N, C-alpha and C positions, 0 to 999 in steps of 0.2 A: 199281422197286418189286418186292417179292416175291423169293424166292430158290428156284432150281431146282437139285436135284442128282440124278444118276442113276449107276448102277453096273452093269457087265457083267464077270464074271469068276470066279475060283475062290473068292473070299472070301464069307463071309456077307454079304449086302447091308445087312441092317438097321443093324448098327453103322456101317457106312461112311456110309449115309445120314444117320443121326442126328448123327454128327460133322460131316458136310458142312453140314447144316441149322444146327447150332449156330454155325457160322463165318459163316453167311449171315444170321443173324437180324437184323443191322442193316439188311437190305433190307425187313423186315416181321416182324412178331411178334404178329399177332392170332390166328393159329391155324396149325396145322402138320399135316402127315400124310405117310404113306409107303404105297406099294404094292410088294409083294414077290412074285415069280413062283416057285413051286415045282413043276415039272412032275412031280416024283416022288410028289407027293401027289394022289391021284384025289379025295379029299373036298375039299381046299382048294388047288386049282391056283394060286390067287392070294389074298393077304390084304391088306386095307386097314385101316390103323389111322389115325384122325384125332383131333385134340383141339382144343378151343378154348384159346387162350393161348399160352404160350411153348413152346419146343422141350422144355424140361423136363417140361411137362405132357403133351406127346406121349410122351416117354420113360416116363413113370410109367404111361402107358396101354398099353404094348407088353407083349404076352404073354411068358411066361418063354422060350418057344421060338417063334422066328419064322424058319423055314428058308426059304432061297432065296437064289440067287446072282446074281439080276437084280432090279433095282428102281428106282423113282423117287420122289423126295420133294419136298416143297414147304413153304415157310413164307411165310405170306400177310400182305400189306397190303391191306385191303379196299377194293374199288371197288364191285362189284355184290353187295349182300347184306351184312347185318350180320355181325360176327366171331361164328362159331358152328361147332359140329362138322358141321352139315349143309352149310355153305358152304365148309368147309375142302376144300383139294385133298389128294390125287388125286380126280378125278371119274371115276365108272364108268358104262359104257354100259348100256342097258336089259337086255342079255342077260348082263351081267357079264363080258364077253369083254375089253373095252377099258378101260384106265386112262389118264388124262390129267392132266398138270399144265401150268400156263399162266401166263406173265407177259405183261401188256399188256392191251389192251381190244379186244373184238370189237364193232365199231360196229354191225353189223347183226344183233345177236344177238336182238333183238325179233322180227324177221321170221323167224329161223330157229327160235326157240322155237314161234312160232305155227305154222310148218309142220310141225314135230315133233309138236306137241299135236294137230294136226288129223289126223295119221297114227296117233294112238292112243298115242304114247309119253308116258309120264308123267315129267315133270321133277321131281326131288326137292330142288333147291336153287334159290336166287335168283340164282346167278352166271351170268355170260356163258359161262364156260368149259364148263360141263356139256354145251352143245350140241356141242362138238367130239367128245366121247366117243360120243355117239349118231351123229353124222355118219360118223365112222370105221367104227363097227360096221355101219352100214347099207351102206357100200361093200364091207366085208368079206363081209357076207351075200349081196351081189351077185356075188361071185366074184373079186374083185380080190385081188391079192397085197398084203401088209401094206404095203409101201412105196408102191404105187400107190393103196391106200386112204387113206393119209394125204395123199398129193397131191391126190386127188380131193376130200377133205373141206376141205383148206385152200383149194382153188379157189373154195369157196363162201363164204369168210370175207372180210370187209371189216375192216380194223383193223390193230393191231400185236400181235404175238405172238412169244414163244419158247416152243415147245411140245416136250414130251417125252412120247411115247406108248408103251405096252406093249400086247401082244396075248398072251392066254393061249395061243393055239394057235401062237404063234411065241415060245416062251419063251427064246430064245437072244439076243434083241436089244432095243435101244430105238431108236425111230425119231424124229428131232427136226426141227424146221423153225424158221427165224428170219425175222422181218420186223419191224424197228424196235425190237426189244428184245433186249438182248445174250444171247449163248449161245455156249459153247465146248466143246470136247471136250478131255479129257485123256487122253494116251497113256501107258500103263503097261507092264509086262512081263507079257504074257499077260492084261491086263485093260485096261478102258477105263471113262472116266468122262464124265459130262455135267455142266455146271455153268453158272449164270448169272454166275458170278464165280469167278476162280482160287482165291480164298481158301478155297473149299469143298474143294479137292482138293490144296492145296499139300503136305500130309503125304505124299501118295502119288506125285505126280509134278511134275516142273517142265517137262515137254513138253506144250504145249497147241496146239489148232488153233483159230483164230479164225474163226467162221463170219460170212459176210456176209449182208446182207439178200437174201432169195430162195433162200437155201440150204437144202437138205434133207440129212440124213445118216442112214445106217443103221449102227448101232454094235454090234458083237459083241466078244466077248473077244479075237478074233484081230486086230481092226483096225476100220477104218471105210471107208465110201464116201460121198462127198459128190457131190450132183447137184442139178439145178435143177427147177423145176416142169414143164418139158419133157422131163425125163429126159436132159438133157445132162449128162455127167460134168464135175465141176470138180476141179481139182488143188489142193485146200487142203493145205498142209504144215505140219508142226509147228514151232513156235518154242519157244525156251527163255525162261521168265519169270524175272525177278530178284525172287523173293519167298521168304521163309524162314518156318518156323513160329514161330520166336522173335518175329518181327515182329507176329505176330497173337496173342501171349500178353500178359498183364498186367504181367509182369515186376516183380512186387511192389508195383505201384500198385493203389489201391482201385478205380479205374475206368479205362477206356480213355481218356476224356476228359482225365482228370488225366495219364495217361501221354503223351498226344499233345501236350498243352501244354508238358510238360517235355522233350519231344524237340526243341523248336523251335530251341535254340541250335545243336545239332549238325546238324539237317536243313537250316536255312538256310545254314549255312556249306558244307554239301555242295552245296546248289543253286548257290551262287555260284562254285564251284570251276570254273575254267577259262573263266569267262564275263566276266571283267574284264580289259580291254586297257589296261594302264598306258601302253603306248607311244602310243596315239592318244586316251587319255582317254575311251573309249567301251566299249560292251558287245559282245561276240561272240555273235551270235545267229544262227548259220548255219541253224538250223531254220526261220527264217522264210522261207526260200527267196526273200528279196528282197536284191538288192544295193544299195549306197548310192544308186545312181541311181534305182532303183525306189522306194526308201523316200522320196526327196525328192519324188516326183512326187505324194504324197497331200497334200491340202490340208484334210483333215478326218479325224477318227477317231470311229468309232461303236463303243461298247462294249455287248455284249449278255450278260447273265447273269440267273440266277434266285436269289431269296433272298439269302443272304450273298454270293454271286458277284456279284449286281447292285449291292450296297452297296460292295463293294470295286472294282467297276468305276467307281463314282462317284469313289472315291479315286484310281483309275488315271487318270480323265479329268482330274482336278485336276493330278496330276503331269505329264501330257503337256502340258497348256496351259502349266504353269509352265517346263518345261525345254525343250519343242520349240516353244512359241509357235504351236501348231496348235490350231484349234478341236476340242474334244472334249467328247463327252457320253455318258452311259450311260442305257439303258432296259432294262425287263424284257424278256427274250427271249420270255417267254410271250405277250406282247401284240404283239410285233413284226410277225409276218407278217399278223396279222389287220387291221392298218390299211393294207394295201396300200402298203408303204413304197416311196419313191422310192430307187432303188439307183444311186448315183453312182460313175463309174469313178475319180474322184479321191478317194474316201473309202476309208479302210482299215477294214474291220470286224473287230472282235476279240471272240471269243466266249470266255467263261470257264466252266469246269466242273471239279469235282473229279473226278467219276466218269468224265467223258467220254461218258457215256450219258443225260445229262439230256434227256428227249424234247422239251421246249419249245425248248431251245438247239440240239438237233440240227436241228429243223424250221426254225429261224432260219437256220442254215448253208446249208440247202438252198434257202431262199427267196433269200438273197443270191447264191448261185451260179447259180440258175436265171435270174436277171436280169443275170448278167455281172459281179458284184462280186467283188473280192478279199477273202478272209476267212481270218484266221488264229486260232489258238487258244491259250489258256493252259489246259493240261489236265494233271492228275495222273497219270491211268491210261494207262500205255503201251499202245498197241494197241487202244484204246477206238474206239468208232464215231466220235466227233467228231475224235479224233486222226488217224484215217485218212481222213476225208472233207475236212478243211479243206486250204486250199493251202499251209499251213506253220504253224509255231507254236513254242511255248516249253513244254518239258515242266517241270513244277513240282518233280518229284523229291522230293516230301514224304515218300514212303513211304506204306504203307497206312494209312488212317484208318478205324477201326472204329466209334467213337462217332458217333452220328447228327449231333450238333452239330458243325460244323467249326471247328477251331481252327488247327492247323498248316498245313493246305491253304489256309486263308484267308490266313494270314501269308504263305505262299509266293506266293499270287496278288498280294499287295501288292508283294513284292520282284520278281515277274515284270513287273509294270507299270513299276516303277522302272527295270529294265533296258530295256524297251521305250522308255520316255520318254528315257533317256539316249541310245539308239541313234538315235532320231528327232531329238533335239535336236543331236546332233553332226553329223548331215548338213546342219543348217541353221545356226543362229547361236549355238548354245551354245558357249562358248569352251572351249579345251583346259583352262584353269584350273578352269572350272566342271566340266567333265567330271571332272578328277581330284578335285575336291571331292566330287562325288557318289560316286565310286568309293570314296573314304575313308570316307564315311558308310555305304555299303553294308557295307563290311569291318567296320565297328563294330558293326553290327546284332546278330550273334550273342551277342557279349559283353554287349551292353546288355540283350538278353532275358533272359539268364542273371541279370543284376543285378536286374531286375524280379522274377523267379521267387524271389530270394533274400528278397523282402519279402512272401512268400505268407502268413505268419502275420498280419501286419497287414491284408492283403486279405481274409483269411477273416473277420476281426472285422467289417470294414466290410460284408461280404456278409451276415453274420448279421443285422446291424441292418436292412439293405435288405430281407431276406427277410421281415421282419415287417410290411412295408407292403403293402396290398392293391394298390396301384397306384403307379406312379413315372414320372417323366420322365428321358429322357437328352437333353441339349442340347449343341450345338456349332455353331461358325461356320465356313463356307467349308470348309478342310480338315478341321475337326473334325466337320462335320455327318455324313459317311459313317460315321465312328468312332461317333458317338452312334447312328446307325441300326442298325449292327451290334451295338453293345452292348445296345440294346433288344431286338434279334431274339434274341440269345444268351440274355438273361435270360428272356424270356417263353416260349421253346421248351422250356426245361428245368426252369424253376420253376413255370410255369403262373400266374405273377403277371402283371397286365396292366402292360406297359411300352410307352411310346410316345416316339418321338423327334421332336424340333423343332429347326429352326434356332433358335439363341439369340435372333436378332433377331425372331423371330416370336412369342415369348411374349407380348409386350405387345399383340399383335394378336388376342388371344382366349383362348388356353391359361392365361394368368395367373389367370384366374377360377378354375381348379381348384386353385391353390396353397393348401395348408393344412398344419398340423402333421403330418397323416396321409399326405401325399404328398410323399416325398423327391425330390430331383433329383440325377442324376449329371451333373456338367458337366465337359466337355472344355475345359481352359483352358491351352493351351500359351503359352509365352513368345514370342509372336509380335506382329505389329503390331495384332492385335484384342484383345490382352489387356485393355486398360483398359475396352473395351466389355464384355467378357466379365464382368469384375469388377462392373461396374455392374449388369448383368442379374442376377448372383447376389445382389448386395445387395437388389435389387427382390424376389427370392424371399425372402430372410431378413427383410425388412421384413413379410412377409405370413405370417411363422411357418413358412415351408418350411425343411426341412434341406437342405444342399447338401453333397455329396461331390465334391470337386473332384480331377479327374486333371490334374496340372499338372507343370511342371519345377521342379527345384531352384532356390531362390533367389527364387522368385516371391512377393512380398508380397501376400497375400489379405486380411490383416487379418481382420475378422469376416464377411467374405463367403462363408466356408465353415465348416461345423461339423466337417468331416473332410477331410484331404488325402491324396491318393496321388501319390508323386512318381515320375516317369519320367525316365530320363537324356535329355539333349538330344542330338539329331543334327542333320543339316542340315534346315532348315525344311521342305523338300520331302518328306523322308523320315520326319519325326516322326510322322505319322499311324499309320505301321506300328506303332511302338513304343507309341503311346497306345492302340491296340487290345488289347495284351496284358492289362492290368489288367482290361478288361471280360470277358475270358475266364475269368479267375480269380473275378471277382464272381459271374458266372452259375453257375459251377461250385459254388463254396462256398455260395451261397444255396440251391441245389438239394439239396446234401448237408444242410445245416441243416434243410431242410423234409422230409427223408426221402424225396426223390423218386428215381425210377429215372434217374440221370443219363445213361447211355449209351443208353436206350431210351425216349425220351419219347413220351408217348401220341399216337396219331394220326398220327405222322410215320414216315418211312423215309429211309435215306441216300441212295439212288440213285432219283430220281424219273423212272421210265422210261415213265410214262404222261402224257397231257395233263390 
């Protein structure tokens, strides 16, 4: 949640900060602000500009001249305090000397606020972050050096944080600290950058330093120094990131979500490259760090994810049970550690995250590892916290995903689970012939996605009709139920229409009471062994006046059970759910467009959920 950017160098800082914040806006867009240091100005050695709303609102509020070559900026997803100018970052200390931007949550901020108030310091915001600025200022007033003052202030904080701090009396540097929230440094030619995501600085450098929890860094134009809370030096080295500016541009599409949906044929083909082993009919997953003997020892698989990652985890569990005949299930990572889970050495734990920074999922990783379990990850972001902490994993290689609603990363998660299920199956009882069958099915997926996207105009028409309903159902059975859950999630988060998913078989146990001409149903109805029962359920809906949009396979005879049908090419039955998900992405997208909503920036949400 939230985005941080910082700059130290010869350029004017304000344009660099605003550009970086624009690229980070998917992490939060309730308010934004920057602080720029200008030691040449005695009247204004620092300037802070903040605005409620989007980064464009901040840009409109900037003065014509905002000189200074050192600065920090922030785009906010509100936790403590409503979205407003007074709660926007950066926050400034009581003496005007210190400016702070912060991602994360300070758990003991109530106690810290009370202590500061008792000492006569007036707090001007409702945020937890403001206390950090005052704490650092007090340590500076006590005679500590800038870096030492930040360490002393952080020692008083409980919680998670990525912090970037400036000091008017040390105008040549930015001091940063990380614990539980992502932060990196960008290394340029005579200039340095700070960011919560490499997307903010990719136009300026491809060399980044990934900070670990517990790291501090002092950043100047000439370089950086990393150290711990005990002042021990750490040797963090720069690495090269594989990210281009072009990947972060719209490229002729109206929205990033639309672009990312249409990137899927190419991106899935890229993900599969080098991972299909025709010789042995299996998947090559060296990143798992598990040889066939170790894979075979697991008698159960537990999948952990949040939101869409949880739903695709349910889909993955079904694949694993089908192909590997190993008991598998999925549950929300956000609840996992709070129920004091029993961690079994014979269970393989799989965590799923697009960003690799999802706080709830990261805490689940640590809970499993603390109790001696083996945990691997399906992660998109290379070098992310989860990717670095798990015992092994499968990189999704979906490329950057800017829209808040996940599409291509979600599809890649489904493909990743298919690869994992294939590898697990082939060390057990899945035959060579079935392995080859699944490999052929995987190879067909990119072309079949392209075929679905070719029917976009028809899908847009169905979406417009659905957008006019105040509420709707998504239903599916067994393999189709996770598809329905994800479809409902995608629809509700960008259209703001109420959408609810049910197992088709559960309709008659209560939800059928809500069926009416005003409540349409999107039914996942593949040509599998449950088709007849799905048709019967659809007829029950139609008999009560409800409209049914059926997502089905070519050749399926639905009769009058559906008012509209959307066809998806058939694959292997185990892989069909991956393809059945694609139309739900386009339904949600085009419904939101028809309603005039901000597709890429849905209200109240952010892309990377780095707080509990």
